[in-house]
C-alpha positions as CSV (number, residue, x, y, z in Angstrom):
1,M,-11.2,28.5,12.4
2,E,-8.8,25.8,13.5
3,N,-9.4,22.1,12.9
4,F,-7.4,19.5,14.7
5,I,-7.0,15.8,13.9
6,S,-6.0,13.2,16.5
7,K,-3.5,10.4,15.9
8,Q,-6.3,7.9,16.0
9,Q,-8.1,9.8,13.3
10,A,-4.9,10.0,11.2
11,L,-4.3,6.2,11.6
12,A,-7.9,5.5,10.7
13,V,-7.6,7.4,7.4
14,L,-4.3,5.7,6.6
15,Q,-5.8,2.3,7.3
16,Q,-8.8,3.0,5.2
17,D,-6.6,4.2,2.3
18,A,-4.4,1.1,2.6
19,A,-7.5,-1.1,2.5
20,E,-8.8,0.7,-0.6
21,I,-5.4,0.2,-2.3
22,C,-5.4,-3.5,-1.5
23,D,-9.0,-3.8,-2.7
24,L,-8.3,-2.0,-5.9
25,L,-5.2,-4.1,-6.7
26,G,-6.9,-7.3,-5.6
27,K,-9.8,-6.6,-8.0
28,Q,-7.4,-5.6,-10.8
29,S,-5.4,-8.8,-10.3
30,N,-8.6,-10.8,-10.4
31,I,-9.6,-9.1,-13.7
32,L,-6.2,-9.3,-15.3
33,C,-5.2,-12.6,-13.7
34,R,-1.7,-11.3,-13.9
35,T,0.2,-9.3,-11.4
36,D,3.4,-9.2,-13.6
37,C,1.5,-7.0,-16.0
38,P,3.1,-3.5,-16.4
39,A,-0.2,-1.8,-15.7
40,F,-0.6,-3.6,-12.4
41,E,2.9,-2.7,-11.4
42,E,2.3,0.9,-12.4
43,V,-0.9,1.2,-10.4
44,A,0.8,-0.5,-7.4
45,D,3.8,1.8,-7.5
46,T,1.7,4.9,-7.9
47,R,-0.6,4.0,-5.0
48,I,2.3,3.1,-2.7
49,Y,3.9,6.4,-3.6
50,G,0.8,8.3,-2.8
51,F,0.3,6.4,0.5
52,S,4.0,7.1,1.5
53,C,3.4,10.8,0.8
54,E,0.4,10.8,3.2
55,V,2.6,9.0,5.8
56,K,5.4,11.5,5.4
57,F,3.0,14.4,5.9
58,L,1.7,12.9,9.1
59,I,5.3,12.3,10.3
60,R,6.2,15.9,9.5
61,S,3.0,17.1,11.3
62,G,4.1,15.1,14.4
63,L,1.1,12.8,14.3
64,L,3.3,9.7,13.6
65,T,6.8,8.7,14.5
66,T,9.1,7.8,11.7
67,S,9.1,4.1,12.8
68,E,5.3,4.1,12.9
69,G,5.3,5.5,9.3
70,H,7.8,3.0,8.0
71,Q,5.8,0.2,9.7
72,L,2.6,1.3,7.9
73,I,4.3,1.4,4.5
74,K,6.0,-2.0,5.2
75,E,2.6,-3.5,6.1
76,L,1.0,-2.2,2.9
77,E,3.9,-3.5,0.8
78,E,3.6,-6.9,2.4
79,K,-0.2,-7.0,1.8
80,L,0.4,-6.2,-1.9
81,G,3.1,-8.8,-2.0
82,N,0.6,-11.4,-0.7
83,I,-1.9,-10.3,-3.4
84,Q,0.8,-10.7,-6.1
85,A,1.9,-14.1,-4.7
86,R,-1.7,-15.3,-4.5
87,V,-2.3,-14.5,-8.2
88,T,1.1,-15.2,-9.8
89,P,1.6,-18.9,-10.2
90,D,5.0,-20.4,-9.3
91,V,6.5,-21.5,-12.6
92,G,9.4,-23.3,-11.0
93,V,12.0,-21.6,-13.1
94,E,15.5,-21.7,-11.6
95,W,18.1,-19.1,-12.6
96,E,21.7,-20.1,-12.8
């Protein structure tokens, strides 16, 4: 029995996974109130790695182009950066 997945279905799965990652890290940052915590960074790194593995699989399967895959990863990283910026206060420290 053969099962096929369309590009739209693959993108929908990736978008759902990215939303779940953002939701999880958003909740974690609200609970911890710190995104500079090693636990937050570990979860973020692990989730981004897992997401990038999904993207690579879809690229190798021919369902995504390399540029589409890179764009999806970039968008997720930007969203996570926004979560971090929202929670981490600007302390105004200047480094020389």
